[in-house]
C-alpha positions as CSV (number, residue, x, y, z in Angstrom):
1,X,-39.8,11.6,17.3
2,X,-42.4,10.0,19.6
3,X,-41.6,8.7,23.1
4,X,-41.9,5.0,22.3
5,X,-39.5,5.2,19.4
6,X,-37.1,7.4,21.5
7,X,-37.1,4.7,24.1
8,X,-36.5,1.9,21.5
9,X,-33.6,3.9,20.1
10,X,-32.1,4.1,23.6
11,X,-32.5,0.5,24.3
12,X,-30.9,-0.3,20.9
13,X,-27.9,1.9,21.6
14,X,-27.5,0.2,25.0
15,X,-27.4,-3.2,23.2
16,X,-24.7,-2.0,20.9
17,X,-22.6,-0.6,23.7
18,X,-23.0,-3.7,25.9
19,X,-22.1,-6.2,23.3
20,X,-19.2,-4.1,21.9
21,X,-17.8,-3.6,25.3
22,X,-17.7,-7.4,25.9
23,X,-16.0,-8.0,22.6
24,X,-13.4,-5.3,23.2
25,X,-12.6,-6.8,26.6
26,X,-12.2,-10.3,25.1
27,X,-9.8,-9.0,22.4
28,X,-7.7,-7.0,24.9
29,X,-7.6,-9.9,27.4
30,X,-6.4,-12.2,24.5
31,X,-3.9,-9.7,23.1
32,X,-1.0,-11.6,24.6
33,X,-1.2,-14.3,21.9
34,X,-3.1,-12.1,19.5
35,X,-6.3,-14.2,19.7
36,X,-9.7,-12.7,18.9
37,X,-13.1,-14.2,19.6
38,X,-13.4,-15.5,16.0
39,X,-10.3,-17.7,16.3
40,X,-11.3,-21.3,17.4
41,X,-10.3,-24.9,17.2
42,X,-13.1,-26.0,15.0
43,X,-15.0,-27.9,17.7
44,X,-18.7,-27.5,18.6
45,X,-18.0,-24.4,20.7
46,X,-17.3,-22.6,17.4
47,X,-20.9,-23.4,16.2
48,X,-23.2,-21.8,18.8
49,X,-26.6,-23.6,18.8
50,X,-29.9,-22.9,20.6
51,X,-31.0,-25.7,22.8
52,X,-34.6,-25.3,22.2
53,X,-34.8,-24.9,18.4
54,X,-31.5,-26.7,17.5
55,X,-30.8,-23.9,15.2
56,X,-27.5,-22.0,14.8
57,X,-27.1,-18.5,16.0
58,X,-26.0,-16.1,13.4
59,X,-24.1,-12.8,12.7
60,X,-23.4,-10.7,15.8
61,X,-24.9,-13.3,18.1
62,X,-22.3,-15.9,17.0
63,X,-19.5,-13.3,17.7
64,X,-21.0,-12.5,21.1
65,X,-21.2,-16.2,22.0
66,X,-17.6,-16.8,20.8
67,X,-16.6,-14.0,23.2
68,X,-18.4,-15.6,26.1
69,X,-17.0,-19.1,25.4
70,X,-13.5,-17.7,25.3
71,X,-14.0,-15.8,28.6
72,X,-15.7,-18.7,30.3
73,X,-13.5,-21.4,29.0
74,X,-16.6,-23.3,27.6
75,X,-16.0,-26.4,25.5
76,X,-19.5,-26.8,24.0
77,X,-21.6,-24.5,21.8
78,X,-25.1,-25.2,23.2
79,X,-26.9,-22.1,24.6
80,X,-30.4,-21.2,25.8
81,X,-32.4,-18.7,27.8
82,X,-33.2,-19.5,31.4
83,X,-36.7,-20.5,30.4
84,X,-35.4,-22.7,27.5
85,X,-33.2,-24.6,29.9
86,X,-36.0,-25.2,32.3
87,X,-38.1,-26.5,29.5
88,X,-35.2,-28.8,28.6
89,X,-35.2,-30.2,32.1
90,X,-32.1,-28.4,33.2
91,X,-31.4,-25.7,35.8
92,X,-29.1,-22.7,35.5
93,X,-26.8,-22.6,38.5
94,X,-27.2,-19.8,41.0
95,X,-24.8,-17.0,40.4
96,X,-24.0,-17.7,36.8
97,X,-23.7,-14.7,34.5
98,X,-25.7,-14.5,31.3
99,X,-24.5,-13.5,27.8
100,X,-26.4,-11.0,25.7
101,X,-27.7,-12.0,22.3
102,X,-29.9,-9.8,20.0
103,X,-33.3,-10.3,18.3
104,X,-34.1,-7.9,15.5
105,X,-37.6,-6.7,15.1
106,X,-39.2,-4.3,12.6
107,X,-40.5,-1.2,14.4
108,X,-44.3,-0.8,13.9
109,X,-45.4,2.5,12.5
110,X,-46.4,5.0,15.2
111,X,-49.6,7.1,14.7
112,X,-47.7,10.3,14.8
113,X,-44.9,9.2,12.5
114,X,-45.1,10.3,8.8
115,X,-43.1,7.2,7.7
116,X,-41.9,3.9,9.1
117,X,-38.6,4.3,7.2
118,X,-35.5,6.3,8.2
119,X,-33.9,9.1,6.2
120,X,-32.2,6.6,3.9
121,X,-35.4,4.7,3.1
122,X,-34.5,1.7,5.3
123,X,-37.0,0.0,7.6
124,X,-36.7,1.0,11.2
125,X,-35.3,-1.9,13.2
126,X,-35.4,-2.5,17.0
127,X,-32.6,-4.6,18.7
128,X,-34.1,-6.5,21.6
129,X,-31.6,-8.1,24.0
130,X,-32.0,-11.6,25.4
131,X,-29.9,-13.3,28.1
132,X,-28.6,-16.9,27.4
133,X,-26.5,-19.4,29.3
134,X,-24.1,-22.0,28.1
135,X,-24.7,-25.7,28.8
136,X,-21.6,-25.5,31.1
137,X,-23.6,-23.2,33.3
138,X,-26.5,-25.6,33.9
139,X,-27.2,-28.8,35.9
140,X,-29.3,-31.7,34.7
141,X,-28.5,-31.7,31.0
142,X,-26.4,-34.3,29.1
143,X,-25.0,-33.2,25.8
144,X,-25.4,-35.8,23.1
145,X,-21.9,-37.0,21.9
146,X,-20.6,-35.6,18.6
147,X,-18.4,-37.7,16.3
148,X,-16.2,-35.8,14.0
149,X,-15.0,-36.9,10.6
150,X,-11.2,-37.5,10.4
151,X,-8.9,-34.6,9.4
152,X,-8.5,-35.9,5.9
153,X,-12.3,-35.9,5.2
154,X,-12.8,-32.5,6.6
155,X,-9.9,-31.0,4.6
156,X,-11.3,-32.6,1.5
157,X,-14.6,-31.0,2.2
158,X,-12.8,-27.6,2.6
159,X,-11.0,-28.0,-0.7
160,X,-14.3,-28.8,-2.5
161,X,-16.1,-25.9,-0.7
162,X,-13.5,-23.3,-1.8
163,X,-13.3,-24.7,-5.3
164,X,-17.1,-24.4,-5.7
165,X,-16.9,-20.7,-5.1
166,X,-15.8,-20.2,-8.7
167,X,-13.1,-17.8,-7.8
168,X,-9.8,-18.4,-9.7
169,X,-6.7,-19.2,-7.6
170,X,-3.1,-18.9,-8.8
171,X,-0.6,-20.9,-6.7
172,X,3.0,-19.7,-6.4
173,X,5.2,-17.1,-4.7
174,X,5.3,-16.4,-1.0
175,X,2.3,-14.1,-0.4
176,X,-1.4,-14.6,-0.1
177,X,-3.7,-11.8,-1.5
178,X,-6.7,-11.1,-3.6
179,X,-6.0,-9.1,-6.8
180,X,-9.2,-7.2,-7.8
181,X,-7.9,-6.1,-11.2
182,X,-7.9,-9.8,-12.3
183,X,-10.4,-11.1,-9.8
184,X,-7.9,-13.7,-8.8
185,X,-6.7,-15.1,-5.5
186,X,-3.0,-15.6,-5.2
187,X,-1.7,-18.3,-2.7
188,X,1.6,-19.8,-1.8
189,X,1.9,-23.6,-2.4
190,X,0.4,-25.9,0.3
191,X,3.9,-26.9,1.6
192,X,4.6,-23.3,2.6
193,X,2.0,-23.6,5.5
194,X,2.6,-25.1,8.9
195,X,-0.4,-27.3,8.6
196,X,-3.6,-27.9,6.5
197,X,-5.8,-25.7,8.8
198,X,-3.6,-22.7,8.2
199,X,-3.6,-23.3,4.4
200,X,-7.4,-23.5,4.2
201,X,-7.8,-20.6,6.6
202,X,-5.7,-18.2,4.5
203,X,-7.2,-19.5,1.2
204,X,-10.7,-18.9,2.6
205,X,-9.7,-15.5,4.0
206,X,-8.5,-14.4,0.5
207,X,-11.7,-15.8,-1.1
208,X,-13.5,-13.7,1.6
209,X,-12.1,-10.6,0.2
210,X,-13.1,-11.7,-3.3
211,X,-16.7,-12.2,-2.2
212,X,-17.0,-8.4,-1.7
213,X,-16.2,-7.7,-5.4
214,X,-18.7,-5.5,-7.1
215,X,-20.1,-8.3,-9.3
216,X,-20.6,-10.4,-6.2
217,X,-21.7,-8.8,-2.9
218,X,-20.4,-5.3,-3.7
219,X,-19.1,-4.9,-0.2
220,X,-17.9,-1.2,0.3
221,X,-17.1,-0.2,3.9
222,X,-15.4,3.0,2.9
223,X,-18.5,5.0,3.5
224,X,-19.2,3.5,6.9
225,X,-15.7,3.6,8.3
226,X,-13.8,6.1,6.2
227,X,-10.0,5.8,6.7
228,X,-10.5,2.8,8.9
229,X,-12.2,0.8,6.1
230,X,-9.2,-1.4,5.6
231,X,-9.3,-2.6,9.2
232,X,-13.0,-3.0,9.0
233,X,-12.8,-5.2,5.9
234,X,-10.1,-7.3,7.5
235,X,-12.2,-7.9,10.6
236,X,-15.2,-8.7,8.4
237,X,-13.3,-11.3,6.5
238,X,-11.7,-12.7,9.7
239,X,-15.2,-13.2,11.1
240,X,-16.3,-14.7,7.9
241,X,-13.4,-17.2,8.0
242,X,-14.4,-18.1,11.5
243,X,-18.0,-18.8,10.5
244,X,-17.2,-21.0,7.6
245,X,-14.3,-22.8,9.1
246,X,-16.5,-23.6,12.1
247,X,-19.0,-25.1,9.6
248,X,-16.2,-27.1,8.1
249,X,-14.9,-28.3,11.5
250,X,-11.5,-26.7,10.9
251,X,-9.5,-24.6,13.4
252,X,-9.3,-20.9,12.7
253,X,-5.8,-19.7,13.8
254,X,-4.7,-16.1,13.9
255,X,-2.9,-15.1,10.7
256,X,0.8,-14.0,10.9
257,X,-0.3,-10.4,10.2
258,X,-3.1,-10.5,12.7
259,X,-1.3,-8.3,15.2
260,X,-0.7,-5.6,12.7
261,X,-4.4,-4.8,12.2
262,X,-5.9,-5.8,15.6
263,X,-4.8,-2.4,17.2
264,X,-6.4,-0.4,14.5
265,X,-9.6,-2.5,14.6
266,X,-9.8,-2.0,18.4
267,X,-9.7,1.7,17.8
268,X,-12.6,1.4,15.3
269,X,-14.6,-0.6,17.9
270,X,-14.0,1.9,20.7
271,X,-15.0,4.8,18.5
272,X,-18.2,3.2,17.1
273,X,-20.3,0.8,19.1
274,X,-22.1,-0.3,15.9
275,X,-18.9,-1.3,14.0
276,X,-18.8,-4.9,15.1
277,X,-22.6,-5.3,14.3
278,X,-21.8,-4.1,10.8
279,X,-18.8,-6.3,10.4
280,X,-20.6,-9.4,11.7
281,X,-23.6,-8.7,9.4
282,X,-21.5,-8.4,6.4
283,X,-19.6,-11.5,7.4
284,X,-22.8,-13.5,7.7
285,X,-23.9,-12.3,4.3
286,X,-20.7,-13.4,2.8
287,X,-20.9,-16.8,4.6
288,X,-24.5,-17.2,3.2
289,X,-23.3,-16.4,-0.3
290,X,-20.4,-18.9,-0.1
291,X,-22.8,-21.7,1.1
292,X,-25.2,-20.8,-1.7
293,X,-22.5,-21.5,-4.3
294,X,-22.2,-25.1,-3.1
295,X,-23.7,-27.8,-5.5
296,X,-25.9,-29.3,-2.7
297,X,-26.5,-26.7,0.0
298,X,-28.4,-28.0,3.1
299,X,-32.2,-27.4,2.7
300,X,-32.3,-25.0,5.7
301,X,-29.2,-23.1,4.7
302,X,-30.4,-19.6,4.2
303,X,-33.4,-17.9,5.8
304,X,-33.8,-14.3,5.3
305,X,-34.3,-12.3,8.4
306,X,-33.7,-8.6,9.6
307,X,-30.1,-7.3,9.6
308,X,-28.8,-10.2,7.6
309,X,-30.1,-12.8,10.0
310,X,-28.7,-11.5,13.2
311,X,-31.7,-12.9,15.1
312,X,-31.7,-14.6,18.5
313,X,-31.5,-18.1,17.0
314,X,-31.6,-17.7,13.3
315,X,-31.3,-20.7,11.0
316,X,-27.6,-21.2,10.1
317,X,-25.8,-23.9,8.2
318,X,-26.5,-27.4,9.1
319,X,-23.0,-29.1,9.0
320,X,-24.2,-32.6,8.3
321,X,-20.9,-33.6,6.8
322,X,-19.2,-33.2,10.2
323,X,-21.0,-36.2,11.7
324,X,-19.7,-39.7,10.9
């Protein structure tokens, strides 16, 4: 292994460690009410957007910015680098702490390397860290007002969104789950839930599990996480739910059983600094698949990029239906 690639590997490991440590701290600090970074109120802060490109952040970057917003108490999802804020006519205040986001680049072949692929035949990738600041950390920038559709319209959009996935749902009983043997989601009736957001959140969660079926995304985390695969799948689907519910402008509240798996997921995070990157990447892949099933997806919905789009400001979903 040449010196340049060894340096890149070290920098990449540092990015994994740094981002994972921030996420662990956020989950542990929120353990009193069992909130994780991917739980939100459906407002703009749940849809991190780059101030320069107006594009949505994706994958692990969304998770990292959720973490920072939770820790900083931010109410808006607009982010940018120091230079981007300067170009926007604003100034980052002295003493403000930045948040790390990641840009994935393909590693160029080195002269003394026999191959530019790893032992599994995958292209070698380099994770480069960038520092960004929230709009709440700058002076001289006025955020344009955002008008949200009423609850009834957003709930109707969620109903249509989930129905378009083409996954059969059977309503009845008192438990929500996905049954792989029949490829069916089972859901309690609407009136069993405390509110509409909880109903759509749970319904989307179970459809999230269904997205990983072999004839869809074939998501198998058992090889990556072994005995912790169940916790990894649950975290992946919870992040997925957070991503899509944010697109729909609907709050993502902790599930009743959230406390039961968060401890095991924290153990996975602490033992593997890349675990959250894998979960976020798989969640973004599933969110992209769900949006692709819609009858009229936004024209800039899916742009393929390294590591399932975990770039510094990759194109996300343009939630045009949220604006009145």
